[in-house]
Structure formats: structure tokens, C-alpha cells
C-alpha positions in Angstrom: 137.2 79.5 141.9 135.1 76.5 140.8 132.2 75.6 143.1 132.3 71.9 143.7 129.2 70.3 145.1 129.0 67.7 147.9 128.4 64.3 146.3 125.2 63.0 147.8 123.3 59.7 147.5 119.6 59.5 147.1 117.5 56.5 145.8 120.8 54.6 145.3 122.1 57.3 142.8 125.2 59.2 143.6 124.5 62.8 142.6 127.3 65.2 142.0 125.9 67.7 144.5 123.5 67.8 147.4 121.5 70.4 145.5 120.9 67.9 142.6 119.8 65.3 145.1 117.5 67.7 146.8 115.9 68.5 143.4 115.5 64.8 142.7 113.7 64.4 146.1 111.5 67.4 145.2 110.6 65.9 141.9 109.6 62.7 143.7 107.5 64.7 146.2 105.5 66.4 143.5 105.1 63.3 141.4 107.4 64.2 138.5 109.2 61.3 136.9 112.9 62.1 136.0 116.2 60.7 134.7 119.5 61.8 136.1 122.3 62.7 133.6 120.2 61.1 130.8 122.7 61.6 127.9 125.9 63.1 126.8 125.8 65.8 124.1 129.5 65.7 123.2 130.7 66.7 126.7 127.6 68.5 127.8 125.6 66.3 130.3 122.3 67.8 131.4 121.5 67.2 135.1 117.9 65.8 134.5 115.1 65.3 132.1 111.6 65.5 133.4 109.4 62.8 131.9 106.0 64.6 131.7 103.2 62.9 129.8 102.9 66.1 127.7 106.6 66.1 126.8 110.1 65.9 128.2 111.8 69.0 129.8 115.6 69.2 130.1 116.7 70.5 133.6 119.9 72.2 134.7 120.6 72.8 138.4 122.7 75.8 139.4 123.6 77.2 142.9 121.7 80.4 142.2 119.2 82.5 144.2 117.8 84.7 141.5 116.5 84.7 137.9 119.3 87.0 136.9 121.9 84.4 138.1 120.1 81.6 136.3 120.0 83.7 133.1 123.8 83.3 132.8 123.3 79.5 132.1 120.9 79.7 129.2 123.5 79.8 126.4 124.9 76.3 127.1 121.4 74.8 126.6 120.7 76.9 123.6 123.9 75.8 121.9 123.1 72.1 122.6 121.1 69.9 120.2 118.2 69.8 122.7 115.2 71.1 120.8 112.5 70.8 123.4 111.6 72.8 126.5 114.2 73.4 129.2 114.2 74.5 132.8 117.0 76.0 134.9 116.6 75.7 138.6 118.4 77.3 141.5 118.3 77.0 145.2 114.5 76.5 145.8 112.1 79.3 144.9 114.1 82.1 143.2 113.9 85.8 143.6 113.3 88.3 140.9 114.6 91.9 140.7 111.4 92.9 138.9 107.8 92.4 139.8 106.4 89.5 137.9 102.9 89.6 139.5 103.2 85.9 140.1 104.2 83.8 143.1 106.1 80.5 143.3 108.7 81.3 140.6 110.6 78.0 140.3 113.3 79.0 137.8 113.7 79.9 134.1 111.6 78.0 131.6 112.8 77.9 128.0 109.9 77.4 125.6 109.0 77.8 121.9 105.7 79.6 122.4 106.4 82.5 120.0 108.7 80.9 117.4 109.2 77.2 116.9 112.8 77.9 115.9 113.8 80.0 118.9 113.7 79.1 122.6 112.5 82.0 124.8 113.4 82.1 128.5 110.8 83.2 130.9 110.2 82.8 134.7 108.5 79.5 135.3 105.8 79.2 137.9 105.0 76.2 140.0 101.3 75.4 140.4 98.7 72.7 141.1 96.6 72.2 138.0 92.9 72.3 138.6 92.1 70.1 135.6 94.5 67.1 136.0 95.3 67.5 139.7 99.0 67.3 139.1 101.8 69.7 140.2 103.1 71.5 137.1 104.8 74.6 135.8 104.1 77.2 133.2 105.8 80.2 131.6 104.4 83.3 133.2 104.3 85.5 130.1 103.8 83.1 127.3 102.3 79.7 127.6 100.1 78.9 130.5 99.6 75.2 129.5 100.2 72.6 132.1 103.6 70.9 131.3 102.6 67.7 133.2 99.6 66.8 131.0 99.0 69.7 128.5 95.9 71.0 130.2 94.9 74.5 129.1 91.8 76.6 129.8 93.1 80.1 129.3 94.4 80.5 132.8 91.4 78.9 134.5 93.3 75.7 135.2 96.0 77.5 137.1 95.7 76.7 140.8 97.0 78.9 143.6 100.5 78.9 145.0 100.5 75.4 146.3 103.1 74.5 148.9 106.3 75.1 146.9 108.0 76.1 150.1 106.6 73.1 151.9 107.7 70.6 149.2 111.2 72.3 149.0 111.6 72.2 152.8 110.6 68.5 152.9 113.1 67.7 150.1 115.9 69.5 152.0 115.1 67.8 155.2 115.1 64.3 153.6 118.4 64.9 151.8 120.7 65.9 154.6 124.3 65.2 155.4 124.8 61.8 157.2 128.0 60.6 158.8 129.6 57.5 157.3 128.8 54.3 159.1 131.9 52.4 158.1 135.7 52.8 158.3 137.3 54.7 161.2 134.4 57.3 161.5 132.3 55.5 164.1 
């Protein structure tokens, strides 16, 4: 059975699903610039590209609740021509079956920290950077650098868990189902 999303409008863009629209609202709430369905790789159309000052990050949105469920979607990105970092997001903060020692796991972050020819997928943590003051994310085992602006101070720049749940709840509340205001549905 194919899971079809509920088309949802946000910022005058018609998203293929409410989950995509909610993530767009989340990106806006945390100050991340983005493009929706930015290009077509011969039939593969990524959901978003985050436009960080430090570099672009491709984003796929999946109706998943755990890192294990997100892991099933890495191959499509790895087979694509996209040679930069990538992020796979689920339904808000995801759960892990193993203890990561970190809070605010946003999704899976594919980065090139160990080998410039091979993308490695790790849990990605949401945080507030103490250096640049921006919301950002980092790979929990490899690269701690701030994706928003490239800040790095060992792990001294990593702020505490900072309102991931609050920002996600706000995004969900602002991207709700609304009845049609035209036609026979008055």
C-alpha cells in the first residue's frame, strides 16, 4: 500500500503532504532558508535543500518515527548525483533503539567526515550554536561543526537541547487542516 500525503498549502506553496509543509514551517521558525523540490535528478526530486551559509544540505521527508525507519531511505540519496551533505527527517524528533547519549535527534545526517568519497549516515542532533547564535545540527559521532555557519570549537559551541519540541509543536499547530472556503463546503 502506498502512503499518499495530504496536499497542504503553506507560504503559497502546495506541498505534497502536510508533513512536508510542517517541516517547511519548522525551517522558517528556526531561521533556516530552504527551497522546495529544488531540482529533478532524472525522476528523483528531493523534498528540500537547506541553504545554510556554510553549505547546502539536501533534505528528504519520510513518515517515520525512528532512525531505523529513516535508514531505509538512504540508498536513494546515495545513488543520486548529490555530492554534498544530506538529511532525512521523519515525524519530529525521532527515537533511537540504542542509546546515543544525545538528546534532540532530528534525523539521519549523511556527511563526508571520514572519507570525501563516501557519505556516512549518523544521527543528526538539533542544537543552538553558542558561537553564531543560530539553530543548527551536527552529526553526533563524527563532525560537530555547526552546519548553519561552520562554527567549530571542539564541542564547546554546542548549546543545550533548545526547544526542538517547542518549535516542532509550533510548526504543527500553524500547519493544520482547514476547511475549504469556496464551493459547496460552506
